[in-house]
C-alpha positions in Angstrom: 8.0 6.3 6.1 10.9 4.0 8.4 9.6 0.4 9.6 8.9 2.3 12.7 7.0 4.9 11.8 4.9 3.0 9.4 4.0 0.2 12.4 3.2 3.5 14.1 1.0 4.5 12.1 -1.1 1.3 11.0 -1.4 1.2 14.5 -2.7 4.6 14.3 -5.3 4.0 11.6 -6.9 1.3 13.6 -7.1 3.2 16.3 -9.5 5.7 14.0 -11.7 3.3 12.2 -11.7 1.4 9.8 -12.0 3.3 6.6 -8.9 4.7 7.6 -7.4 2.0 8.6 -8.3 0.3 5.2 -6.6 3.1 3.5 -3.2 3.0 5.6 -3.4 -1.2 4.7 -4.1 -0.7 0.8 -1.4 1.9 0.8 1.6 0.8 3.2 1.2 -3.0 3.0 0.1 -2.5 -0.8 1.5 0.4 -1.4 -1.6 1.6 -4.5 -1.6 4.5 -5.9 -4.5 6.4 -3.8 -6.8 6.5 -7.0 -6.2 3.2 -7.2 -7.3 2.5 -3.2 -10.3 4.6 -3.1 -12.4 3.8 -6.5 -12.5 0.1 -4.5 -15.8 -0.9 -4.8 -17.6 -4.0 -2.4 -17.1 -6.3 -5.3 -14.1 -6.0 -6.9 -13.2 -8.0 -3.2 -12.8 -11.5 -4.3 -10.7 -14.8 -3.4 -8.7 -17.0 -5.5 -6.3 -20.1 -4.9 -6.7 -19.1 -1.3 -5.9 -16.1 -1.4 -7.7 -12.9 -0.6 -7.5 -10.5 -4.4 -8.9 -7.0 -4.8 -9.8 -5.9 -8.4 -8.2 -2.7 -9.2 -8.0 -0.3 -12.9 -4.3 0.6 -12.5 -2.3 3.9 -14.4 -3.2 3.1 -17.9 -6.4 1.3 -17.4 -5.5 -2.2 -16.5 -7.2 -4.3 -14.8 -4.9 -6.4 -12.1 -6.1 -8.9 -9.2 -3.7 -7.8 -6.5 -3.3 -10.0 -3.0 -4.1 -8.6 0.8 -2.1 -8.8 3.4 -4.8 -11.0 5.8 -4.3 -7.5 8.0 -5.9 -5.9 5.2 -7.6 -8.0 4.3 -9.3 -8.2 7.4 -9.8 -4.3 7.8 -12.0 -3.9 3.8 -14.0 -6.6 5.6 -14.3 -4.2 8.2 -15.1 -1.0 5.8 -17.1 -4.0 4.4 -19.7 -4.3 6.3 -20.0 -0.6 7.3 -20.2 0.4 4.0 -22.5 -2.6 2.6 -21.4 -5.0 0.3 -23.3 -3.6 -2.5 -22.0 0.1 -2.0 -20.7 2.0 -5.3 -17.0 2.3 -3.3 -15.9 1.4 -0.5 -14.3 4.5 0.6 -16.9 7.8 1.9 -16.4 11.0 3.0 -19.3 11.7 6.2 -21.4 12.7 4.2 -21.8 9.3 2.2 -20.1 10.4 -0.9 -17.3 9.0 -1.8 -13.2 9.3 -0.9 -11.4 11.2 -4.0 -7.0 11.7 -4.0 -7.8 15.3 -1.4 -9.5 13.6 1.7 -7.5 10.4 1.5 -5.0 13.4 1.2 -6.6 14.6 5.0 -6.5 11.4 6.4 -3.5 10.2 5.1 -1.8 14.0 6.9 -4.5 13.6 10.1 -3.3 10.1 10.7 0.9 10.8 10.3 0.6 13.8 13.0 -1.8 11.3 15.2 2.0 8.7 14.5 4.0 11.7 16.3 4.9 11.7 12.5 6.8 14.9 12.5 7.8 15.6 8.7 4.3 16.3 5.8 3.4 12.8 4.8 1.5 12.0 2.2 -0.6 8.6 0.1 2.3 8.7 -1.9 4.7 8.7 0.7 3.0 5.2 2.2 3.5 4.1 -1.7 7.0 4.6 -1.1 7.3 2.8 2.3 5.7 0.0 0.4 8.6 -0.5 -2.5 11.1 0.9 -0.4 10.6 -1.0 2.4 9.7 -4.2 0.2 13.5 -3.7 -1.4 14.9 -3.8 2.1 13.1 -6.7 2.8 15.1 -8.3 0.1 11.4 -9.4 -2.3 13.8 -9.4 -6.4 12.9 -5.7 -7.6 10.6 -7.2 -11.1 8.0 -8.6 -8.3 8.2 -5.2 -6.1 8.1 -3.7 -9.8 5.3 -6.1 -11.0 3.1 -4.8 -6.7 4.1 -1.4 -7.9 2.7 -1.4 -11.4 5.4 0.4 -12.9 6.7 -0.1 -16.1 10.2 0.1 -16.0 12.2 -1.2 -13.7 13.7 2.4 -13.0 11.3 3.4 -10.9 11.3 1.0 -8.9 15.1 1.8 -8.5 15.0 5.3 -7.8 12.8 4.4 -3.8 16.4 2.0 -3.4 17.6 3.6 -1.1 20.0 0.8 -0.1 20.8 0.5 -3.8 24.7 1.9 -2.8 25.1 -0.8 0.2 29.0 -2.5 0.1 27.3 -4.7 2.4 24.4 -5.9 -0.9 27.2 -5.3 -3.5 26.9 -8.5 -6.1 30.3 -9.5 -4.8 30.0 -10.9 -2.2 27.6 -13.4 -3.4 29.5 -14.3 -6.7 32.0 -15.2 -4.0 29.8 -17.5 -2.0 28.5 -19.1 -5.4 31.7 -19.5 -6.8 33.5 -20.7 -3.8 
């Protein structure tokens, strides 16, 4: 998604309610995999060294603490208040059953329609948006790789739509540095 489309989707999610807002924030602002997001329980939220965190199980089984942007933390707090802090999962469907990745995909498609995004959008599109936006914002590749949980930097590089930009060519940085 473009920057404007990502903003529109987050606003549509906020208007849709706490569950959709928290889900959209985790996918767009944290780049979580959909399976990582829907598995979050109230007990997975924490705080350490002044950062709000969520503990997730990455692909491969590793447990990691992921820092949350203030908007994401607030959305998760609002969701936890509606679900209850002892709930085994924060993301529930209308019947109170745990949301799965297919339910989350339907929610993302609904939010994209509400945000007037014409092309198909999936949870992975939102993860892709996170990685691309981070690289566009100048976050070093290594840090984006860590945030996305990619084992190989080549995976992260595939998301970099600006990697062939002449404006970012290393020659300019080297010339400034040595000049």
